[in-house]
Each structure stands twice: as structure tokens, then as C-alpha cells.
N, C-alpha and C positions, 0 to 999 in steps of 0.2 A: 504494500500500500504506500503510495507516494505521500510524503508529508507536505503540508502547505509551505510554500516558499517564504523564507524569513528575510529575503533580500529587500532592503528598503527601495521603494520606487524612486526614480530620478525626479528631483524637484527643480523646476526651472522658474526663476523669478526674473522677469525681464524689466530692465529700466527703459522707460519710454524716452527716447532721444528726440532731439529737435527735428531730425530728418524723417522721423516716423509719423509726425503729426501733419494733419491737413491744415496748413496755415490759413487757407481761405475761410475755414470755420473757426479755428482757434482764436485768431487775432480779433475778428469782430465780436465774438462771444465774450472774450476776455475784456474788451473795452466796454461792452454793454454791461457786464457784471460790475465793473469798476464804476461806471456811471450811475448805476442803480444804488450802489452802496453810498457813493458820494452825495447823491440826491437825498437820500434818507437822513444822513448824518450832518449835512451842511448847516442847518439851523443851529445845531448844538456847537458846531465849530465857530460860527459867527458869534454866538452868545459867549462862548468861552473867551474869544479874543477880546470882546468888549469888556468883560468882567476883569480880565487881566490888565487892561490898559487904564481903566478908571482909577481915580485916586480916592482911597478911603471910603469906598461905597457911596460916593457922592451922586452917582447916577442910578445904579441898580442895587437892590438889596440882596439879590441872589438869582439863582437860575430861573425860577418861576416868575419872579418879579420882572426880570429882564425880558423873558419871553412875552409876558402880558403887555409890558410897556412898549416893546418894539412892535408887536402886532397892532396895538391900539393906535400908535402914532404913525406907523409906516405901512401898515397892512401886511399881508402875507409876503409881498415882494420884499419887504424889509428884512425878513428872515433869510432871504435868498440873495441879498445884495452882494454882487461880485461872483455869483455862482457860475455864470457862463464863462467868465475868465478862468475861474478855478477848474471848471470841468474840462478845459483843454488839457489838463494834466493826465487825462485818461490815455492819451497817446504815449505818455512816458512809460506806462505799464508794458506796452508792446516793445518799446525801445529797451526797457530793462531786461525783459526775458530774451530779446534778441542779442543784447550785449553779453548776457550771461552764457548763452549757448555758444556764441561765437568765441568767447574767451576760453571756454572749456575745449572747444575744437582746436584752437591755436596752441593751447598748452598741453594737449594730449601727448605729443612726442616727448615732452620733458617731464611731465608729472603723471605718466600712466601708472606708475607703481605707487603713487600717493594720491589716491582719489579724494581723500579728505582735504588735502592741501589744494588740490586742483579746484575743488568746489569752493573753498574759502577764497582763493584768488578771484575766481569768476564772480562770486557773490559781491566782493568788494568793488571790483571794476564795474559791474552792472549798476550798483548803487550810485557810484560817482557819476556814471553816465546819466542815470535817471535824474539825479539831483541837478545836474547841469541844465536839464530841460525844465524841471519843475520850479526851481527857485524864482526865476523872473515872473512867471505867472502867479506864484505865491505872493510875491511882493506887491504886485498890482492888486490882486484880489483882497489882500489884507487891508490895503488902503481904502478900497471900496467898502469893505466891512465897517470901517471906522467913520465913514461919511454918513452916519445915521442922523435922521431928523428925530429930535426928541425934546421933551420938556424936563425941567428939573422936578424934584420930588414934591414941591409945594404948589406946582401949577395945576389949576383945574380947567384951564382953557380947553375949549373943544375945537379951536382953530387948527386946521390941518397943516397950515404953514408954520411949523414949529421952528425954533431956532436950531441952527446947526451946532451940536455940542462937541462932536469929535471932528477935529480938523488937523490931523497930523502933518499935512503939507501946507496948511494955510489955505486950502481950497474950500470955498463956499459951495455947497451943493445947490445947484440951480435946478429946481424941479421941472422947469420948462424944457430942459435938455434931455435928450434920449440917453439911455444907459451907455450906448456906444460912444457918444460924444463925451460923457463924463469919464469913461475909461480912457479916451484919448487925452483928456485934460490931465488926468493923473499920470499917464505915461510920459507926457511932455514935461510935466512938473518934476517928476523923478529924474528925467534926463537932464533938465536944466540945472537942478540942484547938485547932482552927484555924477553926471555923465553916465556912461554905459555901466560903470561899476555899481551905480545905484540900484540896478536891477539884480545885483548879486549880493545885496546886504544879507548877512547871515549864512552865506554859502558855505564857508569853512565850518561853522557850527553845525550846519545841516549834514555835511559830509561826515564830520566827526561823530555825529549821532547815528546816522543811518548806515554808513558803510560798514562799521564793525558789526552792527546788528545783522546786516545782510550776509556778511562773510561767515559769521558764526552760525547763522541759521542754516545755510546751505552745507556748511561743514558738518554740523550735527545731524542734518538730514541724511547725509552720506554715511556717517558712522552708524546711525540707527538702522539704516537700510542694510548695512553689512551684518549688524547684530541679528536682524530679522532673518536673514538668509542662514546664518549660522544656527540659530535656534530651530528653524524649520528643518534643517538637515539632520540635527541630532535629536529631534523629538519624535521622529518616525519610528 
């Protein structure tokens, strides 16, 4: 009588590489996903930015008070001020993953035996590339966030033409202008005050924050992927 075979079956765990994916589906769906997340969370980002900039709670008492006050004085569009400029950053996601995969491809001949280091280098390079695209849009959108129409805490006026409270560049918000022209005014003002480098304020801080995070994330992803393969092979 033949005994059942005790030989463990071969386990194949395939890493999905860049050349295996259908870019015509992946890139649009990736950008759509990023846009939906940004659309959902943007009001909280705007409120957070204003709460951080205000002095000693002189404008808003907290999250809910800020949300109510912005909605009352500026309408729903006030919670999305600068959104369309910020949403241009969805293209940076595609650039990020493209830079990551291209860096992995270029470093393969040199770091094939050290996949964790290869992923770390690719993650860091991709983040630097992404921040180079993101920061100028971030600078302009944050200035737009701060151009809120609002009243102080003691005002009970129902007049919709409130005073401009936040003016980081000294720009008065003209409600007769379109959002596009307001964006152009801010862009022009940033350039006049600081030149091209004005669009990269905080760039070094952003790179120092996100590049190590990206490098470590992809590095640990590769490490855990290897652990999973090892566990799968010896658990059969």
C-alpha cells in the first residue's frame, strides 16, 4: 500500500512588477482613488491649517467651531478653498510610483543581492521626486486656504461681505474675482516677493519628513515580504 506523499508542495509567491501591470488602468484608477481621498479629507486639512496659523484662539475655538464659522461665512466652497490647486497633486502619485519602479530597475544590477536596500533607495528617490512636484502646488493652495472671509468672535452681523482676516501675503480677497484669477494673484505675489524659490518654501523640511518615511516603508515592505515567503515555506 502506497503511503501518502509527505513532500511539501512548491509555493510560488510572485511580486507584481511594474512591467506586469496595465498602466492604462492602473494610473487612472490610482489618480481617481487619490482624488476621492483628497476630496473627502480636504475640509479637515483646511481647518487644521487655519487653526495652526491663528494666534491664541482669536478666530476659532476648535474644530467644530471653525467648521461652523467657515460654513456660515463662506459657504461650502469655503471649506474647499484652494482645493482644485491642491488636487493637481494627484499627478504626483503617478510620478512617485513611476520614479520608484524606474529606480528599482536602474539599481537592479548593483543591488540585486540586497533587495531591502534597493527598495529603500527607490523609496527615497521617489519621495524626493514627488515632493518636487507637490510643494509648489502646496504653497499656493495653503495661501488660498488662508484667504478666508470671516468675522471675529463678537460679531453678529449677517452681512456676507465679511472682513478678510487671514492675509499672509497682504492680498485682499476680492469676491468679485473668479477663483482662477485669485490663484493667479497669489502666484504672482509669491513670485514677486521671493522669486521662483518662493514656491519651494519648506521643500527641504518636506523632503526630510517624507523621504525617510518612504524609504523605510518600502524597505520594511520588502523585509516582511521575505518573512512571509519564509514562513509559508516552513509551515507546510
